[in-house]
N, C-alpha and C positions, 0 to 999 in steps of 0.2 A: 668332323666331331659335334654333335650337338653341343648347345651351350646348356650346363646344368641348370636344372628347376627350381625355382626358389618360391616356396607359398607366401602368399600374403599372412600379413599379423593377422589375427581375430579381432584385436583390439589395439587401435592405432595410438592409443595412451597408453598402450603398456610397453615396456623397454623390450619385452619379449618379440623376436620375430623381426621382420623387416617389410614395412609397405612396399607394394605392388610398384616397381619402376625403379626401386634402390637396392637391389640385389647386386652381388659381384658379377652378375653376367651382364650386366649394362657394358653396351659396348656404341661406338661412334659418339654421337654429341653428349650422349649422357655421360662417357667416360670423360669427357674433356669439361663438363660441368658437374662434377661431382659435389655431392652437397657437402657443406662444411670445411673443415681445413683440408688443403688438397693434400698433404700428408699424412693427417690423422682422420680425418672423415668423422668430425665431432657435432655437426650441425644437425644432424638427424637424431639423435639422443636430446641434444638441445631442444630440437622442434617438438618431440613428444614431452618433455618436460615443460615449456611454454604451453603446451595445450592443457596440460593438468593444472598449470598456475590458473590459466585463464578461466577453467571449469571452476577451480575454487573460489574464483573471484565473482563467481556467480553468472557467467555467460553461459549460455546452452551450446557446449562443446561437447559432439559425440562422436562416436568412431567413423561415420561416414564424413563430416566435416573433416575429421584430421587427415583421411585418406585424401579430400580434395587438397588439403593445405599442403599434403606431400607433393603431389603432383603440380600443385602450383609453384611451389619452391623449384620443383626440377625444371619447369619451363622456362620461368625468371632468370633463375641463377643468382649467385649472390656477389655479383661484381659491384651491383647497386644497392645499397642499405635501405634508400627509400622504396625502390620498386619492390624489393622484397615484403616490405611491411605493406605495401600499399596492396599487393597479393594476396597476403595471407589476412588482410583485414575484409577484403572483398568475399573471402570462402569462410571465414570464421563467424564475422560479427553479421548477425542478422537484426538486431535492436540498437535504436539511436541511442541509448543511455549506455551501451555498452562501448560506443566508440573511443569515448575519453579513457575509459578504463585499459581498453586494449593498448593505445596507442602510449600510454603510460607504462604500461605493463611490458610492452615492445621496446621501449627505450631502456629500460631498466635489466632485461633479459638478455637483448642481443645489444651489448654495451658497445658505445664507439671508443675502438681502440684509443683515442687521441684525450676522453675523458678522463682517463687516469693520469695522463701528462697534466692534465689541465688542473686536476687536484692537489697533485703533488706542488706543482708551481704555485698554489695559494698558500699552500705551508711553507714556502720559503722564509727565512728571516726579514727578506727585503719587502716582503707583501705587508700593506696597511692594514689589513684584517683578513679574515677568512669569510669568503662567502657562503651564505646559508643554503643547502640544496631545497630546490622547490618541494612544497609540503606534498607528500602523493596522497592520492585517496584513501579512504580505508579500506576498500576492497582489495584495492594495488597492495597495499602493506600487509594485509592477510594472507594474500594470494603468496605473496614473495617469504611469509613466513615459513620456518620449518613445520612440515605436518607433523600432527600429534597423532598419536596411536588411538585406534578407536575406543569409544567410551561407551558403557554400558548406560543404561537409561537410569538407572540410580544414581549412576556417578554424574550424568548430567544434571538431574533433578538437584543434587547434593551444590553442584557447580553454580547454578542459579540461584540456590538459597544463599549460599556464600557472597555471589556477586551481589544480591540484593542489600548485604550488609555493607554496602560501599561507603567511602566517606561522603561527609556531606558536599564537598566539592565535585566529586565524582557524579553524584547524585544530580546536582544543580546543572552541570555540564549536559548530561543526559535529556534533562528537561528542557532546556533549550537547544538542542541538537536536531536539525531537519531529518525527518524520517528518511529521505534519499542521501543523506551523506553518511548513514550509519554503515559501518562494515558488519561482516555474518555474527559476529558473537555478540555485537552491540545491538544489532538487531533484534536477536532473539531474546536478550535480555530487557530491552525495551518493551518488546510486544509482551512480556511478562508481566511489565510495570503497570502497561496501559489497561490490561485486564483487572487491575486493583483500582483504576479510578471510576468513580460513581456517576451516573448521569440518571439523575431521578427524574422519572417521568412526568412531566407537568399533571396537575390535575384541575376541572373546573366543576361547577356545581350541575349536578345531573338533575333528573326528572323527578327520580323518587326522593322521598322524604323519609327521614328518621327521628326519634325521638329523642330529645335532650334535656337534662334537666338545667344548663348553662344559658344564660341570656346573653345572646349574640345577635350581631348586628343582620336585619333582615330575617328574622326568626318570628314565628307568630304563635300564638298560645294555642295548645291541644286540648281545646275544651272537653273532648269526650275523655280523655287521659286525666283532666283535672277533675272532673265529676267522680270518675273511679277512684281517685285517691282520696276525695272528700268522703266517700260512703266507707273508706277504712278508717277514717278519723273522726267520725260522728259530725260529718258536715264540717269540719275545720279544713282550710286549704291550707296544707302546712308545704306544699312542693307545688310549684306550677311547671308543669312540662310543656316544652315548646316543641316545632315542628321545624327543623331545618333540612335543606336539600342535602343528600348524599355527594362527598366529593367522589369523582370518577376520574381515572387516567383518560389522557387524550389518545387516540387512537395513532399509532406511528406507522409512518410509510417511509421506508430508508430506500433510497435508488443510489447504486453504487458503481460508479465508472470503473470498469476493470479492462480500461484500455492498456497500450501499452506505457503512453505517458503517466499513467496512475498507478502502476504495476506495483512498487514500492510502497502504496500506501493503500492499496485494496486490502490485502492481508492483514494489514495491521488495524485499520479501521474495522474491518470486520470482526476481528477478534475483541477490540474494545467494544463495538457494540451490540455483541453476544453476549460479554460477562458484565456490561454495565445495566443493560436492560432485562436481565435474566431475574425472573421473579418480581420484577416492579410492581408496586401496590400490590402485594400479595398474588402476584399471578393473574391478575385481571385485566392487565394492561394487555392490549391489542397490537401486536408488531406486524408489518408486513415486511418482507426485504426482498427488492429485487435486484440483481447484476445486470447491467446494460454495457453492451460494446457496440457491435453490430447488430445484435438481437437481443432480446429480451430474456433473462433466466428466472425462474422464481427460486427464490432460497428459502421462503417461510417453512416447507418444511425441514430442512436442515437446521435453520434457528430453533426449532422445536427441542433439538437434542439437548439435553443436559449439559457435556462436557464440550467445552470450548475447539480442542483440538479435534473431536470426531466433527464437529459441525464445519471446521475448515476443508478436513479431508471430503467429505462430503459434498460441500460446496466446488471444491477444487474439480470433483468429478463430474458435476454438473454442468459447469460452465465452458462451453466447447469455443468462445471466442474470446479467451484471455489474452491480455498484451495484442490485441490487434487494434482495429480502426474504432471510431465513435460516431455513431448517427442515432442522435439522441432524440431526435423528431420521429423516426421510424419507430423506435422503443416505446416512447410515449404513447402512439398510435396502437400500438400492439396492445399496451397496458389499459388504454382507452375502451378499445373493442373486445378486450377478454378478461379483465380484471378490475371493471368499472365499480365494482359492489365493492371493493376493497376499500374505497374512499366513503367514510361512513359519516353521510347527512352533514358535508361542509364542517366538520369538526376534527379532520384527521390534520396532524403535524406531518409535513412532509419534508424530510431532510435530502437536499439532492446532493451529492459527493461529487465533486467533478472537479477539472482543471478548465472546462469550458471550452475545449480545443475540439469542437465539433466541425465533421467533414460533410452533413449534410445538409440540406436546401435549408436557409433561414428562414424563408415562408412557411415552409411544414412545420418547423421547430416554433416558430413564434405562433401559430394557430394553436399548437398542441399544447403549449405552455399556459395559454389563456385558459382553456378548457381546466388543466391540472389548478390553474389558480384560482377558478371559480369553485372547484371542487373541495378545495381544503379551507382549513382554518388560517393556517400561516404555510409559507413556501420558503425555506431556507436553504440558501446556496452557499456549504461547506467547500471552501476552496483551499487546497493547498498552496497554490501560488502565492497568495498572500504574502507568504514569508518573505518576496521581495518588497524594499521598500518602494512606494510610489507604482506600485502595480497598478494598472489599468485596464479593464477588459476591451481590447481593442479589435480582438478576433470577433467574426460574425455573431458564430453561436454564444461567445462570452456575452456580447453585447445584448442578444437576446434575454439571455439568461439573468443577467442583471436587472431589465426593465421588467422581468415578469416575477422577481424574487422579491421578500420582504425585507431580507438582510443578507449580507454577505460575512461569512464568518470564517474564521481561520481554523485548519485541524493539520498542520504540518509538524507539530511537535508535542512532547508531554504535556506542557504548559498550556498549549491552547487546548487540548482534551481537559484539561481540570477547569478551564475559563469557559467551558461550552455551555453546561448547565445552567451556570449564573446567567451566562449571557441571553438563554433561550427563556429563562423565565422573567429578565428583564423585558424581552421582546412582547410576550404575551401578555406583562401587564399594562402596555402602552394602550390597548382598548384599538376599536375599530378604526380611528382615523390614522393608524399606524399603516394601513395597508395602500393608501395614497402616497405615504413619503417613503419610496423606496430608495435604498443605498447602494 
């Protein structure tokens, strides 16, 4: 008699159906190493729930990965918990920043049976004190929390507005929190708060002149205007018009690293820059934005959109190498060949946002950075790794970036973004001699 046929589940993250290889018709070794409790077979539902929790924590877990996880668990078995964890990590984790989240979530989900006995022993009266459990990451805490019912867009907006009215201590904590350490809900709230931070575009005296009646430094008399004023008052000079240079905003060139190590920072900083520079200087400020990883992507058309969420959606659709590697030298070479006219007459302020973990050739990167430095007024390196005390750019790409940059500024939390405008203004006031004083 043929064994009954069992169809595979269409969605391994769903509790309906059974993945291939785990049906009741399994024979031989599969029957010996049945997943879960040998008497109740509870590991498969736990594995499905673990995949859901891992996806809530931000890891890219889809149906194909869950099917591989089910096959890996079948092959490895459940005799050794560490072997099972290593097998699941190999098929479910593809990004380095998700490994620690996976391990904490795995330890919490597939709990060691002896852990309960150790926790009870700590609560006995003979114990001197109660050991504090290790603090879980925010992504792990949110993944283990009970899932909420789906919310409408209006409810989400009201929730964000309510959260924005948090206490002073909560706001201060979020201002100091590193973007990479935020949970999903905190990340969305911080992104909203970042859009409220202003970043005035620095201005410099332009070539065009305008007439003013105020006496200012470096202003000269406008004699044709003075004679016209005198002709209206019978030859009396009641007002002396003067000519001053018009203030014009510096052109901005923003280069944003979208590699895997910058993934948590890239989206939030793009939203911040779009909202902060939108309508700057009455809409006269020129801003060109590029994303770079293994290739260069022009985000300037997306930044012309008025809505920040719409900009993020279009930018996400345009970037093809998101969460990949970093080859800054090749991307700068592409910028020089195809977009050199975006750098306006040596007046452009360049903001290069990256952690400096470049995988390209240092010689090519050095050559392209020297070209970029010659074509710009200031080259500022915005590095989120400055959150670490005593950070030093020891990697080869980071060392080249430090030598070519005029300054190194932090962009890892809200307070750093609030201080960014003041830092840029102070750097521009230092004069031409600052270009040789690299930080």
